[in-house]
C-alpha positions in Angstrom: 154.2 121.7 80.1 153.1 121.2 76.4 151.8 117.9 77.4 149.8 119.3 80.1 148.3 122.0 78.0 147.4 119.4 75.5 145.6 117.4 78.1 143.6 120.4 79.2 142.6 121.2 75.9 141.3 117.6 75.2 139.3 117.8 78.4 137.6 121.2 77.6 136.8 119.8 74.2 135.2 116.7 75.8 133.1 118.7 78.5 130.2 119.9 76.2 129.3 116.5 75.1 129.6 115.2 78.8 127.4 118.0 80.1 124.6 117.3 77.3 124.8 113.7 78.3 123.9 114.9 82.0 121.0 117.0 81.1 119.5 114.8 78.5 116.0 114.0 79.7 115.2 110.4 80.7 113.8 108.1 77.7 110.0 107.7 77.9 108.6 104.4 78.2 107.4 102.7 75.0 104.1 104.1 73.7 102.9 100.5 73.1 103.9 98.8 76.4 101.3 96.8 78.2 99.6 98.4 81.2 97.5 96.9 83.7 94.5 98.8 85.3 91.8 97.9 87.7 88.1 98.5 88.4 86.9 97.8 91.9 83.5 99.1 91.9 80.9 98.1 89.2 77.5 99.0 90.4 74.6 96.7 90.3 76.0 93.3 90.4 74.2 90.9 92.8 71.8 93.6 94.0 74.9 95.7 94.9 76.3 93.2 97.3 79.0 91.8 95.0 82.9 92.5 95.6 84.2 93.2 92.1 87.5 93.3 90.6 87.9 93.8 86.8 91.6 93.6 85.7 92.5 94.9 82.2 95.6 94.7 80.2 95.9 97.5 77.8 98.2 98.4 75.1 97.6 102.0 74.6 93.8 102.4 74.6 93.0 99.0 73.4 92.1 96.1 75.9 94.2 93.1 75.2 93.1 91.0 78.1 90.6 91.0 80.8 89.7 89.0 84.0 86.6 89.6 85.9 86.8 88.4 89.8 83.4 88.5 91.6 82.8 87.6 95.2 79.1 87.6 96.2 76.8 86.3 98.9 75.2 82.9 97.9 71.7 84.4 99.0 70.5 87.8 99.7 71.5 88.6 103.2 73.4 85.5 103.6 77.1 85.6 105.4 78.4 82.6 103.2 79.9 84.0 100.0 80.9 82.3 96.7 83.1 83.5 94.1 83.9 83.2 90.3 86.9 84.1 88.0 86.2 84.5 84.4 88.7 85.2 81.7 87.0 87.4 79.2 87.4 87.4 75.4 87.7 90.8 74.0 85.8 91.7 70.7 85.8 95.3 70.1 83.9 96.8 73.1 82.5 93.5 74.0 83.9 91.6 77.0 82.5 87.9 77.3 83.4 84.6 78.9 82.1 81.6 80.8 83.3 79.7 83.9 81.8 78.3 87.0 81.6 79.4 90.7 84.4 78.1 93.1 82.3 76.9 95.9 78.9 76.0 94.5 80.1 74.9 91.0 77.4 76.9 89.4 77.7 77.8 85.7 78.7 81.4 85.1 78.2 83.5 81.8 79.5 87.1 81.4 78.5 89.5 78.5 79.5 93.1 79.0 79.8 96.2 76.7 82.6 98.5 77.8 82.2 102.1 76.7 84.7 104.7 77.5 83.2 108.1 78.6 85.6 110.8 78.9 87.8 110.0 82.2 85.3 107.1 83.1 84.0 104.1 81.7 80.4 102.5 81.4 79.5 98.9 81.6 76.3 97.4 80.3 75.3 93.7 79.8 74.3 90.7 81.7 76.0 88.1 84.1 74.2 84.9 85.0 75.1 82.6 87.9 73.1 79.5 87.8 69.5 80.4 87.1 70.0 84.0 88.5 70.6 86.6 85.9 71.9 90.2 86.7 71.5 93.2 84.5 74.6 95.1 84.6 74.0 99.2 83.9 77.1 100.8 85.7 78.2 104.3 84.8 81.0 106.7 85.7 83.6 103.9 86.7 87.1 105.0 87.4 90.0 102.7 86.9 93.2 102.3 89.1 96.7 101.8 88.4 98.5 98.6 89.4 100.2 100.5 92.4 97.0 102.1 93.5 95.2 98.8 93.5 98.0 97.1 95.6 98.0 99.8 98.1 94.1 99.2 98.6 94.7 95.4 99.1 96.8 95.6 102.1 95.1 93.9 105.2 96.3 93.0 108.6 94.9 90.5 111.0 97.2 91.6 113.7 98.6 88.3 114.6 101.7 88.5 116.4 103.5 85.3 117.2 106.3 86.5 119.5 105.1 89.9 121.4 107.5 91.4 123.7 104.8 91.9 126.1 100.9 92.3 126.3 100.7 96.0 126.0 99.7 95.8 122.2 98.0 92.3 122.0 95.8 90.9 124.4 96.8 87.7 126.4 93.6 85.8 126.1 92.9 86.6 122.3 94.7 84.1 119.8 94.4 84.5 115.9 95.2 81.5 113.7 95.6 82.1 109.8 94.8 78.8 108.1 94.4 77.7 104.6 90.7 77.4 103.4 91.0 73.8 102.6 92.4 73.0 106.1 90.1 75.3 108.1 87.3 72.7 108.7 89.8 70.1 110.1 91.5 72.6 112.2 88.1 74.0 113.6 87.0 70.3 114.2 90.3 69.9 116.3 89.0 72.6 118.7 85.8 70.9 119.7 85.7 69.8 123.4 88.6 72.2 124.2 88.2 75.0 126.9 88.1 78.0 124.6 85.7 80.0 122.5 85.9 80.5 118.8 84.5 83.9 117.5 81.5 83.2 115.5 82.2 86.2 113.1 85.6 84.6 112.3 83.9 81.5 110.8 82.5 83.8 108.0 84.7 83.6 105.1 85.3 87.2 103.7 86.0 88.0 100.1 89.4 88.9 101.0 89.9 85.5 102.7 88.5 83.8 99.5 90.8 85.6 97.2 93.9 85.0 99.4 92.9 81.3 100.2 93.2 81.8 103.9 91.0 82.9 106.7 91.9 83.9 110.1 89.9 82.2 113.1 90.0 84.2 116.3 89.9 82.5 119.6 89.5 83.6 123.3 91.3 81.2 125.7 92.5 81.3 129.3 95.9 83.3 129.1 97.6 80.5 131.2 96.7 78.1 128.1 97.2 80.6 125.1 100.9 79.8 124.5 100.3 76.1 124.4 97.4 76.5 121.9 99.5 78.8 119.6 102.2 76.2 119.7 99.9 73.3 118.7 98.2 75.4 116.2 101.5 76.1 114.4 102.0 72.5 114.1 98.7 72.0 112.6 98.3 71.1 108.8 97.4 74.1 106.7 98.1 76.8 109.3 100.0 79.7 108.0 100.4 81.8 111.2 99.4 81.7 114.8 99.8 84.2 117.5 98.3 86.9 119.8 96.0 89.6 118.6 93.9 92.5 120.0 91.2 91.5 122.6 89.6 92.9 125.6 92.7 94.4 127.5 92.9 98.2 127.4 96.2 99.3 128.9 94.6 102.5 130.6 92.4 99.9 132.9 95.3 97.8 133.4 97.8 97.4 136.4 101.0 95.3 136.7 102.3 93.8 139.9 104.6 91.3 141.5 103.3 87.7 140.9 104.9 86.3 144.1 102.0 86.6 146.5 99.3 85.5 144.0 100.6 82.0 142.8 100.6 78.7 144.3 103.6 77.2 142.5 103.0 77.8 138.9 99.2 78.4 139.2 97.3 81.3 140.1 95.6 81.5 143.5 92.4 82.5 141.9 90.2 82.5 145.2 92.6 84.9 146.8 92.8 87.3 143.6 89.0 87.1 143.3 88.5 88.2 147.1 91.0 90.9 146.8 89.8 92.5 143.6 86.0 92.1 145.0 87.0 93.8 148.3 88.5 96.8 146.4 85.6 97.1 144.1 83.1 97.0 147.0 84.8 99.8 148.6 85.2 102.1 145.5 81.6 101.3 144.2 79.9 101.4 147.6 78.5 98.0 147.0 78.4 94.5 148.6 80.1 91.7 146.9 77.6 89.2 145.9 79.4 86.5 143.7 82.4 85.8 141.7 83.0 83.1 138.8 86.2 82.3 136.7 85.2 81.2 133.1 86.9 77.9 132.4 87.1 78.9 128.6 88.5 82.5 128.7 89.9 82.8 132.1 87.9 86.0 132.8 86.6 86.6 136.2 83.0 87.9 136.6 82.3 89.9 139.7 78.9 90.7 141.0 78.0 93.4 143.5 74.8 94.9 144.7 73.9 98.2 146.3 70.8 100.2 146.9 69.6 102.3 144.0 69.4 106.0 144.6 67.0 106.7 141.8 63.7 106.3 144.0 65.0 105.5 147.5 61.7 104.7 148.9 61.1 101.9 146.4 64.0 100.1 147.8 65.3 99.2 144.4 68.5 97.3 144.0 71.5 98.0 141.5 73.6 95.2 140.4 77.0 96.1 139.3 78.8 93.5 137.1 82.6 93.8 136.5 84.7 91.5 134.3 88.5 91.3 135.2 91.3 89.4 133.4 94.4 88.3 135.0 97.5 87.0 133.2 101.2 87.3 132.9 102.7 90.6 131.7 104.4 88.8 128.7 104.7 85.4 127.1 107.2 83.0 128.6 108.9 83.2 132.1 107.8 86.4 134.0 107.6 87.4 137.7 104.9 90.0 137.2 101.1 89.6 136.5 98.7 92.1 134.8 95.1 92.7 135.7 92.6 94.4 133.7 89.1 95.3 134.7 86.3 96.5 132.3 83.9 99.3 132.9 81.1 98.5 135.3 77.8 97.3 133.9 74.9 98.4 136.1 71.3 97.3 136.1 68.4 98.0 138.4 65.7 95.8 139.6 63.1 95.5 142.2 64.4 92.8 144.7 62.1 93.4 147.5 59.8 90.8 149.2 56.3 90.3 147.9 55.0 91.7 144.6 57.7 93.5 142.4 57.8 96.4 140.1 58.8 95.5 136.7 61.3 97.9 135.2 62.4 98.7 131.6 66.0 100.3 131.5 66.0 102.1 128.0 69.5 103.3 128.7 70.9 99.7 128.2 69.6 99.8 124.6 71.6 102.9 123.8 75.0 101.9 122.3 76.2 105.3 122.6 75.6 105.5 126.4 78.6 106.8 128.4 80.3 104.2 130.3 79.6 104.2 134.1 82.2 105.8 136.4 84.1 103.3 138.5 85.0 105.7 141.3 88.8 105.3 140.9 88.6 101.5 140.8 91.8 101.0 138.8 93.8 103.5 140.9 92.5 101.5 144.1 93.5 98.2 142.7 96.9 99.6 141.8 97.3 100.6 145.5 96.0 97.3 146.9 98.3 95.2 144.5 101.3 97.5 144.9 101.1 97.8 141.2 102.0 100.0 138.3 99.6 102.0 135.8 100.3 102.4 132.1 101.8 105.6 130.9 100.1 106.0 127.5 102.5 109.0 126.6 105.6 106.9 127.1 104.1 103.6 126.2 105.6 102.0 129.3 104.7 101.2 132.9 105.0 103.9 135.5 
């Protein structure tokens, strides 16, 4: 009993120190620890077209190191960009340094005066690239922490190498992320192939220059997309390859059994075109005029015609064009197909014999014009093909 009381007394004596240890505030970081801050907007560089990142390392309020990364168009209005990265010497409030641009190898000289102004900073000075000199006079610049900067750098090209199906990526749309020094050879390897390369993806963005990689977007017949992806993955310098977003919108897509629409492992395209055209002729009250499959993308272009009701006595003709895409519903082996149809594009012309009335359709120039009603064409196609529609609420077929 005496031993028990002795132990309890010892425990009670130790408790105050233990409680103090538990409530003691955490130690503050060292006041002289290095901190990295970023500026991502310095006005006026390269006529305001430059993408700027100034990285500063500070000890307290003193700048101990600075790196200026500037990406800019090689000429005003040009899509081609160059970039330079300059390590700047610190002399009081002056930041200065020399380097050369990465692509065109032009000499670069930087001299900036950095001045704190309350919670923001002011930069004044000159930056010369080759024979071009830019006067810098930028005020009210706010800086970012490392965490804030990194959060703003996240970008996603949407490449999915192994999607479970084609509900979130499009079967005809392929993305290939390739190192910049290998991009030319990869693009040359695509010459002569039945596919289309997106022109906009050839432009190397500032993000791509900094990452050292660019994403090439390709449209190809869905029947050949998997083979292209496999080949791309084996190409030198390719970092990733897969499907990306494209033309397919699930609310305009149906899924149906492939059994009646294939000859062996190939689509019976003539039969598919005839069936789709027949449904659209009924729903759009038009007469089928032509159909053509694009050898590059696998898209089906259907053209239908009907009398225009805008001024019946003139006998004008409406031409209705609808683009469709037929593909497997997922990569790999499957017994189901998907059919997507785009919204009808309608134009009106005078196709009567003899002299014709020339028409100008201003609505076609209006980018905000409402899409034309397809008179329930998607539902009618689902019925004709005994197919399913997509349930956007459940993200599944219904």
